[in-house]
C-alpha positions, -999 to 999 in steps of 0.1 A, spaced: 214 77 -241 185 84 -217 199 72 -181 163 74 -170 156 44 -191 164 9 -182 168 -12 -212 163 -47 -190 184 -80 -195 162 -107 -213 154 -130 -182 151 -169 -193 139 -181 -161 139 -175 -126 154 -197 -95 160 -188 -58 151 -172 -29 138 -140 -18 139 -121 16 111 -96 14 117 -60 30 86 -50 53 55 -40 43 49 -7 35 12 -7 49 23 -22 81 57 2 86 36 30 85 8 16 109 35 6 133 54 42 130 24 57 141 13 34 167 46 32 184 47 74 184 15 73 204 23 44 227 33 42 260 68 31 262 95 25 238 93 0 207 118 -14 188 107 -19 149 127 -45 131 127 -53 94 110 -17 90 110 -8 50 132 22 47 117 39 15 103 73 4 69 68 21 82 56 55 109 88 54 79 108 49 63 93 78 96 94 100 100 132 88 65 141 102 69 121 135 101 142 140 87 176 135 57 168 159 82 158 188 87 122 185 120 109 191 133 84 168 162 64 157 164 50 124 192 24 117 191 22 78 216 -3 74 197 -28 98 164 -15 89 153 -8 127 140 19 141 134 27 181 106 50 187 103 66 220 61 69 226 38 97 240 18 73 258 -12 93 241 -21 118 215 3 142 200 14 172 224 -1 207 215 15 227 190 21 264 200 29 274 164 13 264 131 29 231 119 34 224 84 40 185 71 50 176 36 39 139 30 50 135 -6 25 107 -27 24 87 11 -12 79 13 -4 58 43 12 85 60 -12 115 49 -46 99 59 -36 86 94 -17 114 104 -47 138 91 -69 117 120 -44 117 145 -37 154 143 -75 163 145 -68 155 182 -40 174 187 -43 211 197 -27 234 171 -28 243 138 -14 223 110 -9 226 72 -11 193 57 2 188 23 17 164 -5 33 166 -39 18 169 -72 4 136 -75 -9 137 -40 -30 166 -46 -46 147 -71 -61 119 -46 -91 125 -30 -90 128 7 -127 141 11 -144 112 24 -118 112 56 -123 149 59 -164 147 55 -164 119 87 -139 142 107 -162 171 102 -191 153 113 -172 148 146 -166 188 149 -130 188 134 -124 222 116 -107 215 83 -106 236 49 -91 230 16 -69 258 9 -66 251 -27 -89 225 -41 -123 211 -29 -116 175 -16 -81 173 -20 -51 180 -4 -36 206 13 -56 205 41 -57 233 68 -66 217 103 -75 228 136 -71 203 158 -87 198 190 -116 179 211 -144 165 190 -178 179 194 -197 147 183 -196 111 189 -211 95 156 -199 98 123 -206 85 84 -179 76 64 -180 65 22 -160 34 25 -160 28 -14 -132 48 -26 -103 36 -3 -97 16 32 -74 40 41 -98 66 52 -114 38 79 -77 29 89 -70 67 98 -102 70 118 -95 36 136 -60 45 145 -68 79 159 -103 76 178 -91 51 207 -72 82 219 -102 107 219 -117 119 248 -152 103 241 -166 70 226 -170 72 190 -193 52 165 -184 50 129 -215 42 103 -201 29 69 -218 41 36 -217 22 5 -191 -9 1 -162 -12 20 -134 -18 -2 -100 -36 2 -112 -52 38 -81 -71 40 -64 -37 49 -91 -32 75 -82 -63 93 -45 -57 92 -54 -22 110 -73 -41 135 -46 -62 141 -23 -39 148 -46 -19 171 -49 -52 192 -7 -55 192 -8 -22 210 -40 -30 235 -65 -11 217 -101 -26 212 -122 -18 185 -159 -35 182 -178 -39 147 -210 -51 134 -202 -70 102 -176 -42 90 -206 -17 88 -206 0 124 -177 2 143 -179 11 180 -148 29 196 -141 33 229 -122 66 239 -96 73 262 -76 41 253 -36 45 256 -15 23 232 7 3 252 42 -8 233 47 -40 226 83 -37 233 99 -54 201 80 -55 170 91 -76 136 72 -60 105 65 -88 83 76 -86 46 55 -69 18 30 -90 3 24 -69 -25 59 -68 -34 60 -108 -33 36 -106 -61 60 -97 -87 87 -125 -77 54 -153 -76 44 -138 -112 78 -144 -125 77 -179 -111 48 -189 -125 59 -176 -159 90 -197 -159 108 -208 -129 108 -217 -93 110 -188 -65 105 -189 -26 91 -153 -13 104 -155 26 82 -133 51 49 -138 44 29 -168 41 -4 -186 58 2 -164 91 5 -130 72 -19 -103 83 -17 -87 45 -45 -96 22 -21 -96 -8 -9 -131 1 -40 -139 -16 -21 -135 -49 -9 -169 -46 -44 -182 -52 -45 -162 -79 -16 -179 -99 -29 -210 -87 -59 -206 -103 -39 -196 -136 -21 -230 -133 11 -222 -112 21 -247 -86 19 -232 -50 30 -244 -16 24 -223 13 39 -222 49 36 -198 79 65 -174 63 72 -183 31 54 -190 0 72 -210 -28 56 -208 -68 67 -230 -95 58 -229 -132 35 -255 -139 14 -259 -173 5 -229 -195 -11 -198 -177 -47 -197 -186 -65 -165 -180 -91 -160 -151 -121 -138 -145 -117 -125 -110 -129 -98 -82 -101 -84 -68 -115 -56 -47 -96 -68 -17 -59 -69 -32 -58 -41 -56 -21 -38 -57 -14 -72 -64 -43 -70 -92 -17 -46 -112 8 -79 -110 -20 -98 -125 -26 -75 -151 9 -76 -170 10 -114 -159 -20 -118 -183 0 -111 -212 18 -147 -207 -18 -165 -201 -39 -179 -227 -74 -164 -234 -86 -132 -218 -80 -119 -181 -108 -97 -165 -99 -81 -134 -130 -69 -118 -144 -47 -91 -114 -21 -90 -125 10 -94 -99 25 -66 -70 21 -92 -83 52 -105 -74 71 -76 -38 57 -66 -6 68 -72 -17 75 -107 -49 66 -124 -39 33 -126 -67 23 -149 -56 44 -179 -20 39 -173 -22 2 -172 -45 0 -203 -21 25 -224 9 5 -217 -6 -29 -221 -20 -15 -255 16 -6 -263 29 -39 -261 2 -54 -284 -26 -67 -259 -61 -59 -266 -73 -41 -237 -106 -31 -228 -119 -11 -193 -148 1 -176 -154 25 -147 -145 -6 -123 -129 -34 -146 -100 -40 -172 -100 -69 -197 -68 -83 -214 -62 -102 -243 -29 -111 -256 -31 -110 -295 7 -124 -298 38 -125 -277 45 -90 -263 62 -68 -285 92 -42 -274 83 -11 -262 92 18 -235 71 18 -206 60 49 -190 55 47 -153 37 78 -145 57 85 -109 40 48 -99 64 23 -83 38 -7 -91 38 1 -128 77 -2 -130 79 -32 -114 46 -47 -129 62 -43 -163 94 -58 -153 78 -89 -161 81 -84 -195 118 -88 -197 108 -126 -196 94 -121 -232 115 -127 -262 112 -90 -268 123 -77 -238 112 -43 -221 126 -6 -215 113 9 -183 112 48 -177 124 63 -146 131 28 -129 143 44 -96 104 53 -89 106 20 -68 122 35 -42 89 47 -32 84 11 -14 111 -13 -25 145 5 -31 164 -27 -36 137 -41 -62 162 -44 -93 190 -60 -75 165 -85 -59 152 -94 -93 186 -96 -109 195 -119 -79 171 -145 -90 176 -141 -127 190 -167 -152 194 -146 -178 193 -152 -217 227 -156 -235 
């Protein structure tokens, strides 16, 4: 028996409550800001996963004192009160496949005197970083590509900027702009960022701006097209910070309830910073019953789910959950304006289409869209996960089909949700 394949027990319905782990996106933003802030920050409900561990390892190598309590999901960070200290010797940082670590750290280290080699795993070496590097080069930062133009690893010589205006291509990922916004307030001079093209995933930019505000940093923008950043700002620790639950992770439990059952996810709601809470609007449009509070979302299955045609550029991660939920809906579901699926942890457009076809769906794709039409009840298949945590969690919904499902490399969920399988089991009412 292949121990790297999970043959999931068939789930009749779901019922109960899920307390969500901390948001990956917020956890790594808070860790970096706490490291540069004046004072000590205690982060609670911090996500302890592969991505946050990469950030913590990097911060430690850069001289930051962090005290992590994995059992309590808390971390105490003693901040510098400014940019990272100059590094006397060349410093190598390995950041795995953590986009929320490699992009912001690259921008932050552009301010820091020293020589840095910034690298990731094989999957990260396939994820473009050129738009961020181009923007930093326009500010005078010296960065080269030792292996492949436009992709990690990066050789970076940090220090003062020579220029105060840059242009950023916003069409591939919001993480590039997030990286600049988190670093430039600590620069020696004021800077201006002009956005070229469509700015994707705007809710993530709003999340970044909200985090900066919690540390006392000010950024002004004109309709998300031009950003004005005053230099020589000092982030101030908020002291205590509760990391809200991961809204992307919430989508799997909400989707399961929309199929059959009733689930309350706690830790996200109407007061959330994360755009992925909008997934509740998606399943409501499909026919599920949804109730929302400041810090919870309750989902209950209603009438038969129906396909939808939606632009989900603002929530590309949760859009993956819709792609598998579409197998349980009547008619065709079309998800549009999601080109950046192609440059995530894997080429998610190709991966999703391949695995959906395995279970019998008709799938049509363009450069930036996917249309899924169930031909009948999903058939049993062994799902490849491509080293991508979200592929495993999305296709776990097929345990609610009569055929069941087998998931390759289920441990891949450790990237953002190490306890995912136990959490799903906790609300599952299994078929007898």
